[in-house]
N, C-alpha and C positions, 0 to 999 in steps of 0.2 A: 188532700195530701196524696201523693202517688204511692201506691202499694208496692213495697219491695222489701227485701231482706234488711236493707239499710234502715228503712223507716221503722220496721218492727224492732230491730236491735236498739235504735235510739230511744224508742218508747219504753222498752223493758229495762234499759240501762238507767234511765232517769228515775224509774219507780219499780225496782225489782219486787217480785212476789205480790204485786198489787193488782195487775190486770190479768183477767182470764180472756177467753176468746171473745165473748160479747163486749167486754169493756174495751178491749183493743179495737174492735170494730167501730165502737162509738168514738174513741179517741182519734182514730185515723180516718173517720168519716167514710167508712166502707159500707156500701149498701148493695142490695140486690144480689145478682150473680157473683159479684166480687167477694162476697162472704165465703163462698166455697173455695175460691183461690186463697183467701186468708187462711182458712183451715188447712189447706194443703201445704202452704208455705210453713205454717207453724209445725205441722207434723214432720215435714222434711227437716226443719231446723232442729227439732228434738232428736230425730233419728240420726242426724249427722253430728250430734254433740255440740251444736251451737247454742241451743237453749236447754234449760232444765225445766221440767214440768212438775209442779208440787202436787201433794195429795188434794189440795183445794183447786187444782186445775189452773193455777196461775203460773206465769212464766218468768224466768230470769236467765241471764247469761250463765254459761258454764264457767267454772273457775278459770281464772286467768292462767295462761301459760307464759313461761319466761325462759330465758336462757337459750341454750343450743341443743338441738335434738336431731336424731336421725329420722328422716321422714321417707315413707314409701309413697311414691306418686301412683295413684290408683286409677284416675280417669280424667277426662276433659269434660267439664260440665256444659250445660246448654248455652252459657255465655262465652264459651271458648277458654275459660280459665282452667289451668291444671290444678287438680285437687289431690291432697295427700292426707296421710294420717301417721301418727307416731308409730315407729316400728315396735317400740316397747311401751305398753300402756297397762298399768297395774290397777287403775281405779275401777270402781264398780260401774261408773257411768260409761256410756259409749264414748269412744275416742272422738275428739273434736275434729271437724273438717277444717283443713288448712289450705288456704289459697297459696300456691307456689309462685314466687316471683324470682326471676333470675336477676343477677346484679346489674344495676344500671351503669356500673363502672367499666363494663366491657365483657363481662361473662355472658350477658344476654346476646344471643346471635341475632344477626340482622334479618334473617328470614326463617320461617318455620321449619324448613327442611335442614337447617344447620343448628337446630336447637341443641344445647348441651345436655338438657335433661328432657325426659318425656315419660309417657305412661310406662310403668314397669321399672323406672329408675329408682335408685335410692340416693338421697342427698343429705349432706350435713347442712342444716338450716338454722339461721338465727330467727327465733320466734318473737314476733311483736304483734301488738294489737293496734289497729288503726280504725277509728270510728266504729268500733264494735266488731270489726272483721279481723280474724286471726290470719296473719300473713307469715309465711315461711320464706325468708330470704336465703337463697342458695349461697352457701359458702364454698362447698366443694361437692362435686359429683363423686359418689362412691360406687363400688362394684354392685352389680345387680343382686347378688346374694341368691338364695334359692328362689327360683321362679316357678310360677304355676304354669303347667302345660296340659294339653289335651292328649289323651291316649285311649287305646282300645285294650281291654282285658283279654288276654289270650292264655293258652297253656302250651307248654312243651314238656319234654321228658323230665324236667326238674320242677314242674308245678306252674304256678301262676306267673305271668310276666305282663308288663305293660308295653305296648308298641306305640310310641309317640306318633301323632298324625302329621307332624311337620316334616317336610323334606329335609330341613336343615339338621334334624336330629340324627346323630350317628350311632346312637346306643338304644338298647332296650333296657327296661328297668324291672327289678323284682320288688313287688309291693311288700312292705314290712308286715302289714296285716291286711287280710282280705275279709271284709264283712260277710256274714252268712248269706245275705241277700244277693251277693254278687253272682252274675251269670256270665258265661262265655260271650265274648263280643260286646260287653257293656262299654259304653263310652263314658270316660271318667276324667275329671280334673285331678291331677296329681302334682306333687311337689317333690323334687329330688332331695334326698337326705344328705347331710354332710358326712355321715358315716357310711362306709361301704365295706363289704366283705370280700377281701382279695380283689378280684377283677369284676365282681358283681356290683352293679350300681343299684342302690336301694332307693325306694320312693314311698311316700305316704299318700294314700288316696284321700282326697279332700271332699269330692262330691261326685255323685252318680248322675249322669245326664239322661241315659236311656240306652236302648239297644242300637248298636251300630249296624244292624242288619235290616233296618227299615228301608223302605223304598227311597226315601229322600236323605239317606245317610250322608252322601257327598255334600249336599247343600247344608245340612245341619252342622256337619263338622266345620265347613268353611265359615259359616256364620259365627259359630262359637270361637273358632281359632282366632278370628280377626276382631273379636269383641264387638260385633255388630248388634246393637240393641234390637231385641225381638219383641213383638207383640205390643199391646197398649194397656194402660191401667184402666180401672173401672171408671175413674173420673173422666178420662179422655173419651172412652166409649160413650159414656152418658152424655157428655157435651156434644159429641158428633150426632148422636141419635136425636137430640133436641133441635138440631138446626133445620131451617126451612129456606126454600128458595125466596130471595128478595123479589118484590114486585116491581113493576115499572114505576119510576119516580124521577125526580130531578137528577138523582145520581145515576140511576139505571134507566137509560132511555130505551125505547123499543127498536131493536135491530132485527126483528123477525122477518122483515121484508127482504133481507139480504139472502142471496142464493148461496149459502155457505155449505161446504161439505168437509168431511174429515178423510184423510188418507194416511193409513198407518200400516205397520206390519200385520200379517194375518193372525198372529197370536197376541196382539195388543189387548191389554185388559183395561187401560185407561186412555181416554182421548182428550188431550188438553189443548189441541190447536185445530182450528178450522179455517179454510181459505176460500176465497172467491175472487173473480176478476171480471172486468168488462172493458171494452175498448173506449177510448175517449175520442172526441171529435177531431183532434189534431194528430191522430195516429198513435197516441200513447196508450197507457193502460191505467185503469182505476182499480187498485188492488186492496182487498181487505184481509187482514189476518186477525182472527178472534181467538183469544186465549182464555181458558177457564179462569174465572174470578175467584181464586182460592181465598184472597184477602177478605171477601165478603163473609167467610165462614171462620177463618182462622185469625183471630184478633191478637194483637201483641200481648205477650205474657199470660195468655190463657193456657190451661192445661194442654190443649191441642198444639199451641205455638211452642211451648216449652219442649214438648216431645219431638215436634218436627225439627226444632233447632238442634236438639241432641242427636237425632238420627242423621240430619244433614242432607240426606237424599235417600231415594229408594234403592234397593239392591236387587238386580235382576239376575237370577240364576237359571240354569237350564230347565228346571222343573217347578220353580216357584218364584214368587216375588216377596221380598220383605219390604212393604211399602212405608213411605215416610208418613203417610196419613192413613187413618183407618179405612177399610174397604168401603164403608158406607159413604165416605167422601171420595176416595181415589177412584173407585169403580162405579160410583153412582151419582151422588149429588153434584160433584165437580166435573164429572166426565161428560164430554159433549156428545151424548148419545143422540142418534138420529130421531127426529120427530118429537123431541122433548125440549121444553123451555129450559134454558140454562143461563146463569149469570156469566158475563164475560167482560174482559177489558180488551178492546179492539183498537187496532191502528189502521187508519185509512191512508194509503200511500199512493201518490200520483207519480207515474213514470212518463218520461217523454218517449218519442218513437225510437230513440237510441237506447232505451232501457236505463236511463239515468234518472235517479230520484229527483223530483221537482219540489215536492212538499209532502208533509205528513201531519196527521193530527190524531189524538187519542180520545177515545170515548169509553164510557162504562155503560153496559147495557144488558138487555135480555135478548138472547139469540135462540135460533132453532136450526140445528143441522138438518139438511135435506137428505143426506146419505152418509153411510159409513163404508168407505171403500178401502181395499187393500192396495198396496203398490201395484201388484200384478193386475188387479181389476182396473185400476185407473189407467194403466198403460194400454191394456187391451181395449178399453172403452175409447180412448183417444185414437187408437190405431184404426178401429173398425166403425167408430161413430154409431155404436149400437143405439137402436131406438127402444129396445125392451126396457132400458132404464127410463125413468121419467124424463120428459123433455127438459125440465129445469136442471136435472143432474147432468144430462148430456151437454147442455149449453155451458154449464159451469166448467166441465172438464175441458171442452174445446177452448174456452176463453183462458183458462188457467195455463194450458200448454202454450197458447198464443202469447200470453204475457211472459212466460218463461223464455220463449224464443228471443224476445226483445231484451229481457233483463240479462240473459246469458251473454249478450254482446258486451254489456257494460262489465260483467264479471270477468270476461276474457281480457278486457282492457285493464282491469284492476290487477289481474294476474295473481290470484292467491296461490299458495303452494299446492301443487297438483300431484299428490301422492295417492295412487290407487293400488291397494293391496287386497288380496282376497280375504273375505270374512266368512268364517265357518260357523254353522249352527249345529248344536247337539240336540237331537230329537230324543225325548224320553217317553216311553210308553206308560200305560196305566200302572204297571207293576214297579215302576221306578228304574227300569233297565234302559240302556241306550239302544234305540232301535235303528238309528241311522245318524250319519254325520254328513252334512251337505254344505256346499259353498253357496252362500246367499247370492241370489241373482241381483244385479245392479241395473235398475231401470232409470230412464230419464225422469220417471215419477219420483224416485228417491232424490235426485239432484234438484228437481223442481221444488219439492217441499223444503229441502235444506236451504235453498237460496231464498225462498220466501221467509223462512225463519231468521236467516241471517239479516235480511233487510229489516225485519221487525225489531231485531235486537239492536241494530244500528240506530234505528229511529228512536228507540227508548234511550239509548246512551246519549245521543245528540240532544234530545229534549231535556234530559236531566242536567247535562253539562251546560246548556244554554241558560237554564233557570238556576244554576248553581245549587242543585239539590244533592245532598250527600247520599251516596248509595254504593253498591258494590260493582266492580267491573270484572270482566273476564280477561285476565292479563296473560298474554303470551309474548315473552321477550324474545329478541333476536338471539340466535345461537351464540354461545360463548366462544371466545377465541380458541380455547383449548380443544373444544369439541370440533371446531372447524379445521384446526390443524390436523387432528386425527383423521377427519374425513378426507382432507387433501392428500394426506400420506397414503391412505387406502386407495384413493382414486388414481394416484400416480402409477400404482401397480397394474391398473386396468387400462393404462394409456388414456386416461381421462384427466382433465385438469380443472382445479378450482383455484382461482387466483385469490390470494389472501391480502393483496395490496390495496384492495378497494372494498367499500362497504358491501356486505352480503345482502342481497335482496331476494325476494321470492322469484322475480323474473330471472335472475341469474341461476337459481337452483332449478327452475323449470327447464331452462335451456340445457342444463346438465342432464336432467332426467330424460329429455328428448334424445340427446346423444346416446345415452345408455340404452334406450329402447332400440335405436338403430343397430347398436352393437349386440343386441340380444342379452343385455345385462340389466334389463329393467327392474326385475324383482330384487336382485341383490343390491343394486345401487339405491333403489327406493328405500329398502330397509336401512341402509347406511345413512342416508339423508335423514330419515325419520329419527334414528337414534342420535343424530347430531343436534336435534332440536331441544330447546328448553321445554320444561313441563309447564303446561298451562295451569294457572292457579287463580284464585279469587283475590281481589285487592280492594282496599277501602277507598281508593281514589279511581276516578274514571280515566282509564288508560287504554292503550291500543292493543292490537292483536297482530303479531308478526305473520303468522301462518295465513291469516285471512287478508293480510295487507290492508288493515283498517286502523284509523287513528282513534275511533271511538267504538267500543264494543262492550256489551254486557249480556247477561242472560235474562231473558224476559219470557220466553215461550214455553217453559215447562214447570210451572209452579206446583203441579201435583206431585212431581218427583224430585224437585230441587228446591231447597230452602232459599238459595240465592235469588231465584226468580220471584219468590214470594216477597222478599225484601224490595226488589225492584218494583213490583206492583204497588207496594205501599208507598214507595217514593213517588211514583207516578200519580197516585191518588192525592198526595200532598201537592205535587207540582201543578196539577190541573184542577184542584179543588173539587174532587170527585167523591167526597164523603168524609166522615169523621174517623175512619178506620185505617188511616195511613200510618206512616212511620212515627214512632214516639221519640221523645228526647233520649230516653234511656237506650232505646234500640240504636239510635244514631251514634250515641257515645261509645258503644262497644262494637262498631263496624269492623275495626281492625282485628279485634279478637275473634269476631264471627268469621271474617274472611279466612283467618288462619285455621279456625276450627273446621269449617266446611271444606277447605282444601284438604285437610287431613281425612275427613270422613269420605271424601270422594276417592282418595287413594286407597282407603280401607275397603270401600265397596269394590273398586277395581280389582284389588288383590283377592277378595272373597270370590268374586265372579270368576276370575282366572283359575283359582285353586279348585273351585267346584267343578269347573269344566275339565280340568286336568284329572280329577279323581274319577269322573264319569268315563272319560276316554280311557284311563288306565284299566277300569273295569271292563270296558268294551274290548280292549286289546289283550286282556289277560289270557284268553284262550288262543291267542295267535303268537305266543312265544315260539321262536324258531323261524318265523316268517321273515323274509327279506323285503324291505320297503324302499320305495323311492323317496328321497328326502333332500333337503337343502341345509347347508351349514349356516346357522343363524347366530352363532356366538362362538368366540374363540377365547379360551382361558388356558392358564398354565397346567391345569389338571385334566383338560379334555375339550371336546367340541360339543356345543349345544346344537341340536338339529331340530328341524320341523318337517314332519311327514307331509308329502304332497297331497295325499288323498284325504286325510282326516284333520290335518293341521295340528296333530299332537306334537308336543315338545318333549324332547328327551336328551340324554347325555351319552356321548361316546367317550369313556375314560381313555386317558393316554395309553394305558396298559394294553388296550386292544388295537393300537395302531401299528404294532410291530416290535421287534426286539431292540431297535435302537432308541436312543433318548430323543424325544421331541421337545423343542424349545419354543417358547412363545415369542413371536416377533410382533410386538404391539403396533409398530408402524405399518406393517403389511397385513395386520389382522390375520396372522397365519401361525400354524404350528409347523416348524421346520426340523427335519431329521438332522441330528448332529453329525452323523457320518456321511449321509448321502446328499443332504440338501433337498431331499424330496419334501413336497409341501402340501398341506391341507389348508385351504384359505377360505375366509368368510365369503358366503354367497354361492359357493360351488355346489353343483348337483352331485349327489352320491347315492350309493345303495347301502343300507344298514340293516343288520339282523337284530331283531328284538330278542334280548336274552333275559330280561327281567321286567315284570310289571307289578307294581305294588298299589292296589286300589286305595288303601287306607291313607297313603300319602300323595297319591297321584304321580309317583315317580316311575319313569321309564328309562331303562338302561339298554343301550344298543352296542353292537359290535360292528366295526367298519368292514364293509365288503366292497370297497372301491380302492383302487390303487391311487397313491398320491401323484400329484403333478411332478414330473421330473424336473430337477433343478440342480444347480451347483451351489456349493456352500459359499455364501457371501463373506468376503474377507472382513467386513466390519464387525462380524459377530464372533470370529475366532472360535468356531464350534468344535473344539477338540474335546473328546470325551474325558481327558484327564482333568479338565477344568470343573467337572461336576462331581458331587459326592458319590462315593462308592455305593451307598445305600440306594441311590436312584438307579445306578447301573444294574445292581442286583435285581431290583424290582422289575425291570423291563426284560430281564433274561428268564424270569420265571414263566 
């Protein structure tokens, strides 16, 4: 019998208070290492209120729930389910864990980003029990009520205050009670109180996290604020430490004869892909892409797998990494270190002389990387054909670049969306301070590795589609009509045209970007095109990728840092009969929920990474208040202009009040703020000068003052920008 919560609940439901741990193991025929997983599941079910444990150490289900209750949604579990608990619970037992289901009659949204409820929500739910699982069916979403926030303890002339770390927070709070152990600059979880004293907002301190003055404060705050799971349990660490490299066998063939090398960023801690190539007799290329075989170590529903699914992906911050897998795996056993044997899943792809893929096949094997190169080293080695590297490494580099030259032709014919925007890197010194901010150099070596990975991902997607194997795809839909209309309106102001009468393609957008480059508008138009795109997500069906202009696409090449890739590896193991550790039926049955869950964790990671970078940059710029910077307008709203500094890539806000005495009105069609009296304009994408007037490291917030004059213009008749049409309070605000 398959070990799961369902099978345990069924057993204890039929014979409550009869089975203890050992009896359940015999009943469910659980042996060997799975006994540890059984103990973990039982402990989790007791902690979550699903099971009661008696004095005799036997188990039974918790008392049934019925009726209608207010439920707080607290998290998304490793299966992608939303979990909640009763808002009011007066029993001595821990509150039961409730799986939240939105109504099948229409309340349920069609996609995860339109969900009516989510983590942090409160909902009125009808409670029922189905096959031993407690389900909360959403009747109505309620207001969020008092929410938990992260803040820093500070002091002013009136005593203790709490400064929230979120940029969205507009208030500071006074703690109702400060424990004696509290220290200045402590990082705390707090909850706003429903009772306030005059204009003072009160809050209750819930939990102390630690000092906000440590070197990694910005990263720590960002991880906590976005609820990124941190660290690993003892069970997970124990399982990781017990793992060993598989030997050469019928499942893992010997691939150590291949001249494989890794090419990664200079600060990379894990290497999950290696590549090599050699010419074929007919002028084509024989390419190998070998990827770390994480599936050999992380088996379905093991403690390692449950944790990896919950995390969804690694989170890369300027000064640290919160890995999806323990370091013993991510930085050692799974990492393709040079001159060490490692397990891999490799794809061999044959290209013709025009760079078009002719065939591919997958293998599971034991490989050995001959070198670990950075992008800069690979580029330099190719350029100068250095002999001080081993002849094998030198040969591999020249062949890899030769193969890329051929494959690049096919890529150009395919015409993926070609947006190139500068990417900046925040450098952190040993004390946790920002030492420098640089623009990452973009080499052909970067493009080479990216294209090899894309080809490997396509091969995986095509193989699984051909064999009708269920797995995840990387879905990027075509831009929505509403976004395209907004883009066309903006382009018309720049004397550029986007025709909406025919289907939008990457070729059409690339032609537009080329015209913008000729006009000197490359960066602003590139940003506008990028913002018109749909967000890439994971999907439970194999689908295409608009931006890459591909009909079949999945993620296969980064299983150390992305759970999606691990699932694709397991699907390939099933498809090509490469072992017994492929996808399980239960894993396949929850692909839809998993796709939704890891799409959420990906967005969560991106938000944490962005916020951490913002906080470090705000700390870096704190001493430069009063300095005037070159910047570009990257967002236009009714309350001000978002800008990005040219040198550091820092993002900040210029409030409307700093634009002048007149009232500025948002013109969404032109993505501009337009003066109601003069018609003078500040538009999206324009280069400006801005003076830094406020930097708040704890939130990462930067506020600027405009130091460039607007573009001269006349008042468009369609807007009727008469000052009398706007409330007096707005006019007074801008006269101050």
